[in-house]
KOLTI-62206 format. One record per residue (C-alpha): chain; z, y, x. Coordinates in pm, whole numbers, plus 32768, in hexadecimal, padded with zeros to 4 digits. Each point is the difference from the previous one (the first is absolute). Layout:
N
   chain      z      y      x
       A      Z      Y      X
...
***
This chain:
699
   chain      z      y      x
       A   8008   800E   8000
       A   8054   8100   811B
       A   7EB4   7FC5   808B
       A   7F31   802A   7EB2
       A   80BC   816A   7F89
       A   7F5D   80D1   8103
       A   7EBF   7F7B   7F92
       A   8083   8037   7E6B
       A   8025   8145   807B
       A   7EC8   8040   809E
       A   7F5F   7F93   7F05
       A   80A0   80A7   7EE4
       A   7FA4   8163   80DC
       A   7EA4   7FAD   802B
       A   7FCD   7F97   7E76
       A   80AB   817C   7F8C
       A   7F47   80A9   811E
       A   7EA1   7F69   7F78
       A   803C   7FCB   7E8D
       A   7F82   80D9   7EFC
       A   7F85   8190   7FF3
       A   805A   803B   81AA
       A   7F1A   7EF0   8045
       A   7EF0   8081   7F4D
       A   801E   815B   803C
       A   7FDB   7FCA   8163
       A   7E87   7FBA   7FB9
       A   7FB1   801E   7EA9
       A   7E81   806C   8053
       A   7FA7   7F76   80F5
       A   7F8A   7EC6   7F2E
       A   7ECB   7FE1   7F1B
       A   7FED   7ED0   7F3C
       A   80D6   7F43   7F1E
       A   810F   7F37   807F
       A   7F92   7E68   7F9C
       A   8145   7FD0   7FF7
       A   8045   810A   7EE4
       A   7F16   7F71   7F30
       A   80C0   7ED0   801A
       A   80FD   807C   7F52
       A   7F37   803C   7ECC
       A   7F1E   7EE7   7FE6
       A   7FAE   7FA1   7ED5
       A   7FAF   7E8F   80C0
       A   7E8D   7FF4   7F59
       A   7FE0   7F41   8157
       A   80F2   7F07   8020
       A   7F86   7F7E   815E
       A   80A6   8126   80D8
       A   8140   7FB3   804B
       A   80F7   80AE   80C9
       A   813A   7F6F   802C
       A   7F7E   7EFE   8111
       A   7F9C   80F4   80FD
       A   8080   8128   7F7B
       A   7E9A   80E1   7FE8
       A   7F19   7FAA   7EE2
       A   7F24   7EE0   805B
       A   7F1D   7F33   7F36
       A   8093   7EAC   7FD1
       A   7EF7   7F5D   80B9
       A   8013   8096   8102
       A   815C   7FAD   8079
       A   8009   7E99   80A7
       A   812D   7F9E   7F53
       A   8054   7F6D   7E98
       A   8044   80F1   7EEE
       A   7FE6   803D   7E8E
       A   7FFB   813B   7EFB
       A   809B   7FDB   7EC3
       A   7F75   814F   7F15
       A   80A9   8060   7ED9
       A   7EFC   7FAB   7F28
       A   8031   7EA4   8023
       A   8169   7FEC   7FF8
       A   7FD2   80B0   7EA3
       A   7EFE   7EF9   7FB6
       A   80FD   7EFC   7FE8
       A   8119   807C   7F83
       A   80BD   8013   8189
       A   8169   8061   7FDF
       A   807E   7F95   8143
       A   7F63   7FD9   8179
       A   8041   7E9E   7FF9
       A   7F03   8000   7EE9
       A   7ECA   80FE   8064
       A   7FE8   7F03   8112
       A   7FD5   7ED4   7F50
       A   7E50   800A   805F
       A   803A   8045   8176
       A   7FA0   7EC0   8124
       A   8144   7FC8   8096
       A   80EA   809A   7F44
       A   80EA   7F5C   7F13
       A   80F9   809E   7EEF
       A   811F   7F99   7ECF
       A   805F   7EBA   80E7
       A   815C   805F   7F43
       A   7F55   8038   7ED4
       A   802F   815D   7EF9
       A   80ED   80B1   80BD
       A   8048   8185   7F9F
       A   809C   8034   8145
       A   7F46   7FEE   810E
       A   7E9B   7FAA   8073
       A   801B   7E76   80A7
       A   7EA9   8012   80B8
       A   7F9F   7F34   8168
       A   7EB4   804B   80B0
       A   7F97   7EE2   80DF
       A   8150   7F4D   7FE5
       A   80D8   8128   803A
       A   80C5   810F   7F53
       A   7F28   8155   802E
       A   80A1   812F   8044
       A   7FAD   80F8   7F00
       A   7FE8   8191   8042
       A   7FA1   8110   7F32
       A   7F23   8130   8067
       A   7FD1   7F86   815D
       A   8192   7FDE   8020
       A   8107   7ED0   7FCC
       A   80BF   7FC2   7ED8
       A   8182   7F86   7FFC
       A   7FE5   7EBE   8062
       A   813F   7F86   7F44
       A   80B7   7F01   7FE5
       A   7F4C   7EDD   7F19
       A   7FF2   808D   7EA0
       A   801C   8155   8087
       A   7EBD   8035   8071
       A   7F2E   8122   7FB8
       A   7F19   7FBB   7EC6
       A   7EF7   812C   7FB9
       A   7F66   8027   7EB8
       A   7E91   7FB9   8004
       A   7FB8   8104   7F15
       A   8069   80F2   80F3
       A   7EF0   7F9A   8134
       A   7E9E   8055   802E
       A   7FE3   7ED2   80C1
       A   8074   7E9D   80DB
       A   7F73   7F9A   815C
       A   809A   7ECC   805D
       A   7FD0   7F98   8188
       A   8048   7ECA   803A
       A   806F   7F98   8163
       A   80D1   80E0   8108
       A   8010   813B   7FE0
       A   8110   8062   8110
       A   7ECA   80B1   80C6
       A   8022   8156   7F06
       A   8146   7FBE   7F68
       A   8105   7F48   80BD
       A   80CF   7EE0   7FB5
       A   7F76   7F58   7ED0
       A   7FD5   7E6C   7FA0
       A   7ED7   7F3D   8071
       A   7F73   7FFD   7EA0
       A   7FBE   815C   7FFA
       A   8024   8156   7F27
       A   7FB8   807D   7EC2
       A   7FC0   8160   7FD5
       A   8025   80E2   7E99
       A   7F4F   8130   7FF6
       A   8096   80E9   7EFC
       A   7F65   80B8   7EF4
       A   7FD8   8171   8073
       A   7F53   8149   7F6D
       A   7E96   8038   8046
       A   7F1D   8104   7F68
       A   7F70   7EB0   7F37
       A   811F   7FB3   7F9C
       A   800C   7F06   7E8E
       A   80A4   807C   7EC8
       A   8094   7EEC   7F6E
       A   80EC   7F6E   7EDD
       A   8053   7E9F   7FF4
       A   8075   7F09   7ED7
       A   805D   7EB3   803B
       A   80A2   7EC1   7F3B
       A   801F   7E95   8076
       A   80D3   7EC2   8005
       A   812E   8017   802C
       A   8046   8108   7F00
       A   7F71   80D7   8117
       A   7FD0   8170   7FC3
       A   7F71   80F3   811B
       A   7FA2   8176   8001
       A   7F55   80A5   8119
       A   7F33   810E   8054
       A   7F44   809C   8136
       A   7F94   8175   801D
       A   7FAA   8125   80ED
       A   7F57   811A   805E
       A   7FDE   813C   80B5
       A   8124   812C   7FF9
       A   7F29   8100   8061
       A   7E99   8046   7FF2
       A   7F7D   7FCA   8166
       A   80A2   7E9E   7FEA
       A   80ED   8041   8129
       A   8132   7F87   7F35
       A   7FD6   7E9A   7F30
       A   80D6   7F4D   7F4A
       A   8041   7EB0   7F7F
       A   8126   7F3E   7F12
       A   7FC2   7E7D   7FD8
       A   812C   7F60   7F31
       A   8058   7ED4   7F6C
       A   80F9   7F7F   7F05
       A   8017   7E69   7F9A
       A   80D3   7F6C   7F21
       A   8041   7E74   7F7B
       A   806A   7E8A   805A
       A   7F90   7F2B   80DE
       A   7F9E   7EB3   8000
       A   816B   7FAC   8019
       A   80CE   8004   7EAD
       A   80FE   80EB   8011
       A   7F4A   80C6   8110
       A   7FAC   8162   7FB7
       A   7EDD   809A   8148
       A   800F   81A7   7FD9
       A   7F6A   80B6   8113
       A   7F9F   81A4   800D
       A   7F39   8088   8109
       A   7FC9   8178   806D
       A   7F48   809B   8110
       A   7F7C   8171   800E
       A   7F4A   8046   80FD
       A   7F93   8157   8082
       A   7EEF   8049   8116
       A   7FBF   8144   80BD
       A   7EA2   8007   808E
       A   7FE7   8179   8087
       A   7E8C   7FA7   80BE
       A   7F24   7EEA   8023
       A   80CA   7FAB   812A
       A   8150   7FFF   7F8F
       A   80AE   7F43   7ED1
       A   8187   7FCC   7FE7
       A   8063   7F10   7EE1
       A   8173   7FC6   7F9C
       A   8048   7EC1   7F47
       A   8159   7F95   7F58
       A   800F   7EE3   7F4D
       A   8115   7F69   7EE3
       A   8012   7E9A   7F95
       A   80FC   7F5E   7F3B
       A   8026   7E95   7FB2
       A   8100   7F6B   7EED
       A   7FDC   7E96   7FB4
       A   80E0   7EE7   7F95
       A   7F20   7EEA   80A4
       A   807A   7F09   813F
       A   7EE2   7F76   8017
       A   7F9A   7E6F   7FA1
       A   80FF   7F5B   80C4
       A   7FE4   7E95   7F85
       A   804E   7E7D   8064
       A   7F07   7F5E   805F
       A   8018   7EF2   7F16
       A   7FBE   8067   7EB3
       A   7EDF   80E1   80BE
       A   7F68   7F5A   8112
       A   8085   7E99   7FC5
       A   8046   7F5B   7ED9
       A   812C   8045   7F32
       A   808E   7EEC   7EEB
       A   8068   811D   7F36
       A   7E8D   80A8   7FFC
       A   7F66   8121   80C1
       A   80B5   8137   8045
       A   7F71   811A   7EFE
       A   7F57   80F5   8107
       A   809F   8110   7F4D
       A   8154   7F67   8002
       A   8117   8119   809A
       A   80F0   7F57   8111
       A   809B   8137   8018
       A   8105   80B6   7EFE
       A   7F50   810B   7F27
       A   80C0   813D   801E
       A   8091   7FC1   815D
       A   7EFF   7FD9   80AA
       A   7F38   8140   8060
       A   7F30   807C   8121
       A   7FDF   81A5   8038
       A   7F27   8072   80FB
       A   7FB3   8168   802E
       A   7EF5   806F   80EA
       A   7FDB   815F   8082
       A   7F3C   8074   8131
       A   7F85   819F   803D
       A   7EF4   802B   8111
       A   7ECD   80A7   807D
       A   7EAB   7FAA   80A4
       A   7F70   811E   80DA
       A   7E9E   8009   808D
       A   7F51   80F8   80E9
       A   7EA2   7FF6   8054
       A   7FC3   80ED   8157
       A   7EAD   7FDB   8052
       A   7EFC   7EC4   8017
       A   80A8   7F77   80C9
       A   819A   8014   7FE2
       A   80BD   7FAF   7ED0
       A   8183   7FF2   7FA7
       A   80E6   7F25   7EF5
       A   8174   7FC7   7FA9
       A   808B   7F66   7EF6
       A   8144   800E   7FB1
       A   80C8   7F66   7EEF
       A   819C   7FAE   7FE0
       A   806A   7F1F   7EF7
       A   813E   7F87   7F5D
       A   7FDA   7EBC   7F78
       A   8175   7F50   7F35
       A   8019   7ECE   7F44
       A   811E   7F88   7F39
       A   7FE3   7E8D   7F8A
       A   80C4   7EC9   7FB5
       A   7F80   7EFA   7F36
       A   8066   7E87   7FA0
       A   7F47   7F17   8098
       A   7FA1   7E86   8014
       A   80E3   7F08   80CE
       A   7F59   7EC0   7F8D
       A   8036   7EF8   7EF0
       A   8153   7F18   7FDF
       A   7FAA   7EB6   7FB7
       A   7FB5   8004   7EA8
       A   7EC9   80B9   8075
       A   8060   8119   7ECD
       A   8110   80C3   8083
       A   7FA4   80C9   80E7
       A   8103   80A7   8115
       A   7FC4   8163   8007
       A   80A1   8125   8133
       A   803D   8183   7FF1
       A   7F4B   80E8   8102
       A   8044   8122   7FFE
       A   7EF3   80CA   80E5
       A   8019   81AB   806D
       A   7EE8   804F   8115
       A   8008   8171   807B
       A   7EBB   806D   80D9
       A   7FB6   815B   80BA
       A   7EA3   801A   807E
       A   7F6F   811B   80E5
       A   7EA1   7FB4   8087
       A   7EEE   8120   80A7
       A   7EBD   7FC7   80C6
       A   7F7D   80F3   80B3
       A   7E65   7F97   804F
       A   7ED5   80D6   80CC
       A   7E92   7F91   7FE1
       A   7EEC   8055   80D7
       A   7EC8   7FC4   7F9D
       A   7EDF   8013   812D
       A   7EB2   7F86   80E5
       A   7FF0   7F93   8158
       A   7E84   7FE2   8015
       A   7F9C   7ECA   7EF6
       A   817F   7F95   7FAA
       A   807D   808D   7F08
       A   81BA   8000   7FF7
       A   811E   8045   7EFB
       A   811A   8007   80AB
       A   815B   800F   7F4D
       A   815A   8030   80A9
       A   8123   8008   7F3D
       A   8163   8008   8033
       A   80FC   7F82   7ED4
       A   8199   7FEB   7FA5
       A   8085   7F39   7EFF
       A   819D   8011   7FAA
       A   807C   7F0C   7F0F
       A   815D   7FA9   7F5B
       A   8057   7EDC   7F58
       A   8175   7FCC   7F46
       A   7FEA   7EBF   7F6D
       A   810D   7F37   7F63
       A   802E   7EBB   7F2C
       A   80C6   7F0C   7F81
       A   8042   7E8D   7F73
       A   80C8   7F7F   7EFC
       A   802D   7F02   7EEB
       A   7F79   8013   7E85
       A   7FEF   7EFB   7EF0
       A   7EF4   7F30   7FA4
       A   7F10   7FED   7F2B
       A   7F45   7EE3   7F13
       A   7EC5   8070   809A
       A   7F41   7F65   7EAF
       A   80BF   809B   7F38
       A   80DB   8137   80CF
       A   811E   80C1   7F2C
       A   8043   8153   80BC
       A   811E   80D4   7FF9
       A   8122   7F28   80C4
       A   80D6   80E7   80AE
       A   7F85   8037   8197
       A   80F0   8022   8105
       A   7FF4   8115   80E5
       A   7F2C   7F9F   8151
       A   8062   80CD   814B
       A   7F20   8078   80B2
       A   801C   7F0B   8169
       A   7ED6   8082   80C6
       A   7FD6   816A   8055
       A   7EEF   809A   8154
       A   7FF8   8132   8021
       A   7EA2   802F   80CF
       A   7F3A   80E0   80D7
       A   7E88   800A   807D
       A   7F65   80E4   80EF
       A   7E95   7FD6   8052
       A   7F39   80E6   80CB
       A   7E9B   7FBE   807E
       A   7F0C   8096   8096
       A   7E73   7F8B   7FF0
       A   7EA3   803B   804B
       A   7E93   7F6C   7F76
       A   7ECB   801B   8044
       A   7EAD   7FB5   7EFC
       A   7ED0   7FD8   80FA
       A   7EAF   7FFE   7F8B
       A   7F06   7FBD   80D8
       A   7E8C   7F92   7F5E
       A   8036   7EEF   7F17
       A   816D   7F9B   80AD
       A   8118   804F   7F7E
       A   818F   7FE3   80A6
       A   816B   805B   7FA1
       A   80F0   8017   80FF
       A   815A   802D   7F85
       A   8149   801C   80CE
       A   8160   8079   7FB2
       A   8132   7FE6   80C4
       A   814A   7FF2   7F1C
       A   8195   8023   803F
       A   80D4   7F7C   7EF5
       A   816C   7FF6   7FDE
       A   80CD   7F6E   7EE9
       A   8187   8048   7FBE
       A   807B   7ED3   7F0B
       A   8177   8036   7F71
       A   80BC   7EFA   7F5E
       A   80F3   80B6   7F52
       A   80BE   7E99   7F68
       A   8042   7F4E   818A
       A   8005   813E   8070
       A   7EE3   7FBB   80F8
       A   7EEB   80DA   80AB
       A   7E8D   7F8F   80A7
       A   7F5C   812B   80AB
       A   7E98   7F85   805F
       A   7ED4   80CF   80DB
       A   7ECA   7F9E   7FFD
       A   7E9B   8017   8074
       A   7ECC   7FD3   7FE2
       A   7E86   8006   804D
       A   7EFD   7FAD   7EED
       A   7E8C   7FF5   8046
       A   7E95   7FAC   7F0E
       A   7EE6   7FEF   8094
       A   7E9F   7FDE   7F20
       A   7EB0   7FBB   8018
       A   7EED   8015   7F36
       A   7E6D   8030   7FC3
       A   7F21   8076   7EDE
       A   7EBA   7F3B   7FF2
       A   7EB9   8061   7F8C
       A   8034   7F7A   7E99
       A   815D   8084   7FED
       A   80E1   7ECE   807C
       A   80FA   8071   80AB
       A   80C2   7EF8   80AB
       A   8136   802A   80DC
       A   811E   7FB7   80FF
       A   8185   8034   8014
       A   8125   7FE0   805C
       A   8168   80A3   7FA6
       A   817A   7FD9   8055
       A   8147   8042   7F50
       A   8169   8010   8024
       A   810A   8024   7EF1
       A   816B   8003   80E5
       A   8140   7EFE   7F98
       A   815B   808E   7FFD
       A   80C8   7F16   80AD
       A   8050   7F3B   8127
       A   7FFD   7E6F   809E
       A   8123   7F0F   8033
       A   800C   80AC   815E
       A   7FDA   8170   7FC6
       A   7E95   8059   803C
       A   7F7A   80F1   7EDD
       A   7F1C   7F74   7F28
       A   7E83   8055   8050
       A   7EFD   8097   7F10
       A   7F3E   7F04   7F1D
       A   7E8E   801D   804C
       A   7ED5   7FBE   7F77
       A   7E9E   7FC8   8091
       A   7EAF   7FD6   7F38
       A   7ED0   7FB1   8069
       A   7EE5   8034   7EE3
       A   7E86   7FE1   8011
       A   7F6E   8080   7EB8
       A   7E9D   806C   7F8C
       A   7FD0   814F   7EE5
       A   7ED2   8089   7F49
       A   7FE8   8122   7F2D
       A   7F02   8038   7F42
       A   7F2A   8171   8041
       A   8080   8091   7EC0
       A   8152   7FC7   8076
       A   8058   7F41   7E95
       A   8023   7ED9   806F
       A   80C1   7F59   814F
       A   8053   7E76   8065
       A   80DF   7F85   80F5
       A   804F   7ED9   80CB
       A   80D2   7FA7   8125
       A   808F   7EC5   8090
       A   8146   803A   80F2
       A   8132   7F69   8074
       A   815B   80B2   8000
       A   8109   7FC4   80D0
       A   8157   8052   7FB4
       A   8122   7FD8   811F
       A   8184   800D   8055
       A   8077   7FA6   7EA4
       A   8144   7F9D   7FBD
       A   8050   7E96   7FCE
       A   814B   7F5F   8036
       A   80E1   7FCF   8119
       A   8045   7EA4   8012
       A   80E9   8024   8105
       A   80C4   80F1   7F8F
       A   8082   804B   7EBC
       A   7F86   8126   7F1E
       A   7F49   8092   8102
       A   7E71   7FE8   802D
       A   7EEC   7FDD   8105
       A   7EBE   80A4   801A
       A   7F3A   7EE1   8029
       A   7F2D   800E   7E70
       A   7EB9   805B   8012
       A   7EE1   7FAC   7EC8
       A   7E8F   8015   8030
       A   7F01   8077   7EE8
       A   7E97   7FAE   8012
       A   7F44   8063   7EBC
       A   7EBA   8060   7FA3
       A   7FBC   8111   7EE6
       A   7EC4   8072   7F1D
       A   7FFC   8113   7F2C
       A   7EF1   80B0   7F55
       A   801B   8147   7F2B
       A   7E68   8015   7F51
       A   7F6A   80D2   7F2A
       A   7EFB   7F12   7F82
       A   7F4B   812B   7F04
       A   8055   80F8   7F79
       A   80CC   7F7F   7ED3
       A   80AA   7EFA   80D4
       A   8115   7FEE   8132
       A   8081   7EC5   806F
       A   812D   7F6C   80F3
       A   7FF6   7EC8   80E3
       A   810E   7FC4   80D1
       A   8063   7EA2   80C2
       A   8105   7F95   80D1
       A   8061   7EF2   80E7
       A   8148   8014   809F
       A   8097   7EE4   80F5
       A   8168   808F   8045
       A   80F3   7F22   80DE
       A   8115   8010   80BC
       A   7FA6   7FCF   817C
       A   813E   7FED   8089
       A   8149   7FBC   7F77
       A   8147   7F35   8049
       A   805A   7F8E   7E9A
       A   7F51   7F63   7EDD
       A   7F09   80F3   7FBC
       A   7F21   7FBB   8134
       A   7ECD   7F95   7F93
       A   8019   80CE   7EAD
       A   7F47   8091   7F4E
       A   805C   817D   7FC2
       A   80C1   802C   7E91
       A   7F52   80BF   7F11
       A   7EAB   7FD8   809C
       A   7EF4   7F42   7F66
       A   7EDE   7F59   80D1
       A   7ED9   8057   7F0D
       A   7FED   813B   7F14
       A   7EC8   8079   7F36
       A   7FB7   810A   7EF8
       A   7ECA   8081   7F78
       A   8002   8120   7F01
       A   7EEB   80E7   7F54
       A   7FCD   8126   7F1D
       A   7ED7   8041   7F1A
       A   7FB6   816C   7F7C
       A   7F24   8091   7EFE
       A   7F4C   8152   807B
       A   7EFD   8045   7ECF
       A   7FB0   7FA6   7ECE
       A   80BE   7FA5   7EB6
       A   8121   7F6C   80C4
       A   8003   8117   8118
       A   8193   7FF6   809F
       A   8035   7EB2   7F85
       A   8059   7F26   811D
       A   80DB   7EC0   8041
       A   8016   7EF6   80F9
       A   80EE   7F33   80B6
       A   8089   7F04   8100
       A   806F   7EA4   8084
       A   811A   7FE1   811F
       A   8066   7ECF   80AB
       A   811F   7FDB   80D7
       A   8060   7EB6   80A1
       A   80E8   7F08   8034
       A   812A   8030   80F2
       A   8164   8005   807D
       A   8129   810B   7F79
       A   80EF   7F6D   8139
       A   7FD3   7FFD   8153
       A   8046   7E86   8003
       A   7F3E   7FCA   7F26
       A   8097   7F36   7F13
       A   7F8D   80D7   7EAC
       A   7E70   7FEF   7FBB
       A   7F57   80C8   7EF4
       A   7EC9   7F98   7F79
       A   7EAE   80B7   8009
       A   7FC3   80FA   7ECA
       A   7EF0   80A3   7F7B
       A   7FD5   814D   7F48
       A   7F39   80E4   7EED
       A   8003   8131   7FCB
       A   7F51   80ED   7F14
       A   7FAF   8140   7F9D
       A   7F18   8101   7F00
       A   7FF7   8154   800D
       A   7F23   8136   7F39
       A   7FE8   8157   8048
       A   7F80   80DD   7F21
       A   801F   81A9   802A
       A   812D   802F   8098
       A   80B4   7EAD   7FC0
       A   8016   7EB5   8070
       A   8082   7ECD   7F4B
       A   807E   7F09   80EB
       A   8084   7E8E   7FCE
       A   8054   7F01   814F
       A   8084   7EBB   7FED
       A   807F   7F92   8149
       A   8059   7E38   7FC6
       A   7F2D   8035   7F10
       A   803C   7E6A   7F82
       A   8163   8039   8009
       A   8013   7EF3   811F
       A   8193   7F87   8051
       A   8036   7FBC   8171
       A   8105   8015   8123
       A   7F9C   80F6   8103
       A   80E6   7F5F   80FF
       A   813C   7F62   8021
       A   80DD   807B   8121
       A   80D6   7EBC   7FD8
       A   80D1   7F46   7EF3
       A   809A   8132   7F5B
       A   7F0D   80F6   803B
       A   7EC3   7FDB   7F62
       A   7EFA   8112   7F2B
       A   7F08   7FE9   7F07
       A   7EB3   80CA   8022
       A   7FB0   8125   7F29
       A   7FB4   7F96   7EC4
       A   7ED7   80DC   7F0E
       A   8021   8149   7FFE
       A   7F48   80D8   7F2D
       A   7FED   8150   7FCD
       A   7F05   8114   7F2B
       A   7FD1   8168   8063
       A   7F68   8131   7F9C
       A   7F9C   8123   8100
       A   7FAD   8157   7FE4
       A   7F8D   80AD   80FB
       A   7F67   81A8   7FC8
***
């Protein structure tokens, strides 16, 4: 920590010195061109094939030597998406909803690992378990899923990748809309999105995005309410400078604890019958999940000249979770009496993040360079406490609630502080038909974890270098083959038995692929093969109880194919396939050689939307999709295997004048399936059929 503090102070001083108007005034009249990145902040996403998060510059996806997928708000609206885990359903290599419908968090895997979540290029609080940030999709302009290590631009991250969400923000062409939705489980929702200019010159722009949703979840006696409010304001005194304020408030109120049910009666037969998928194993009136997520930040952009530009993104975020639930402890000998436990949880996370970037675009003879240099800083504080106590059992086939619940004292309480300082540089080189992306980053990370129950403290400082190198070639017919290497790291706090501090967990990926984008930019087809290896994972120390060794290693080999195609002016289609072989290759316990939990070997999907543009039926559209998830294990020892399942979705929409009417159905035929089993006492039903009907008015 002491070594980090001077660097922290220096960075804060640099940030203040370079921020906002002072930096802009120094050369507000030296530029003659609109900042491409400023336009990124107000893009309407007609061209979905331009991405930002992979390189932190606006780069066509076809030119990036790495797998990345984009999801537009139109696509999320078309399928009635209400969570990020639903948004990734039609992507290759991404799996959402492994724990079924859960209003508390988004449960997603990318290439077999939990991805880091970012908003507007800055990290979100990564709270313990259900305190993880969940962003309302209606407030998003786009979602980008980067597959594989991304530490070369963002610092410590899991090896599977990261998901970056971009908030809606002011623009000269801001929409004006209000939308009412009703749906399954008594859902009622009202949402609005509007904005415009505050002055005639367009120097001041505003936008307000708001949503209120009330209803029940798919579990009996459980509500699912959400409120979202995000006003934003942009000041752009000239074509070269903009400053956008981005406040956000989100409130989640739920009684749900998720569908934690025993395996006998869900995955396996039970002589008493099948446990209903909507049964509540908790305690109505006692269970609750209350989350408040609020943040304030800004995005500043200034272009000095045709060569030089500067960007700064900053956010301060506060997340509070108050959660208590009665959970499942398994069935008694009669296979119908469910033992239960009482689990209270309180989590309070604060996060400050700032990212400073200087970009230079220039030519050296026939070589074009786009150089990015940056320094970012992250300060994350988390206070987490939880408890464990007893609760009266119930008959899971005929539950009677209302028995007294003894209070459960907090038995676990930690106070943790994470600081990360990173400096990075990247060069995107174009030489004729060749393209090179080379990135390097040095990080200094400090962890300080206090156990307030045991009275212990662990402090650990780490530093790591992360690199990325990708090369592609654009052929005469538009095919773009590429090869790439990328590295990731993530710190682990603790020591081995001999007192040695844990090393960071690392990830190394080798990837080769092929991309093709049609000349009109409306269609993009990508394919990739890769090997991703994670090292230094913790495994059990067989000689010393309660200690771990860093001998764990997993290896994922996979192939992915993803297509977003405008077949005609009327018909749009998507297709995705992923083969993922994720195994534990080094361990000193029973997990050796086992398949990584929750990762299906086979995954495929196809979707289509057809819209009539002329004639009597002009404005009418319809479509649907098919999703397949192959069999997989829910536990590390591969004892609980769930079979594969195929789900069908459908939608229809009609546009007339200012109105749009739409109906969506996910899991159209209401297939009942078990999405995963972690153990004999924790299994989860997948999403049931969900139907929504909406009416939107735009002006």
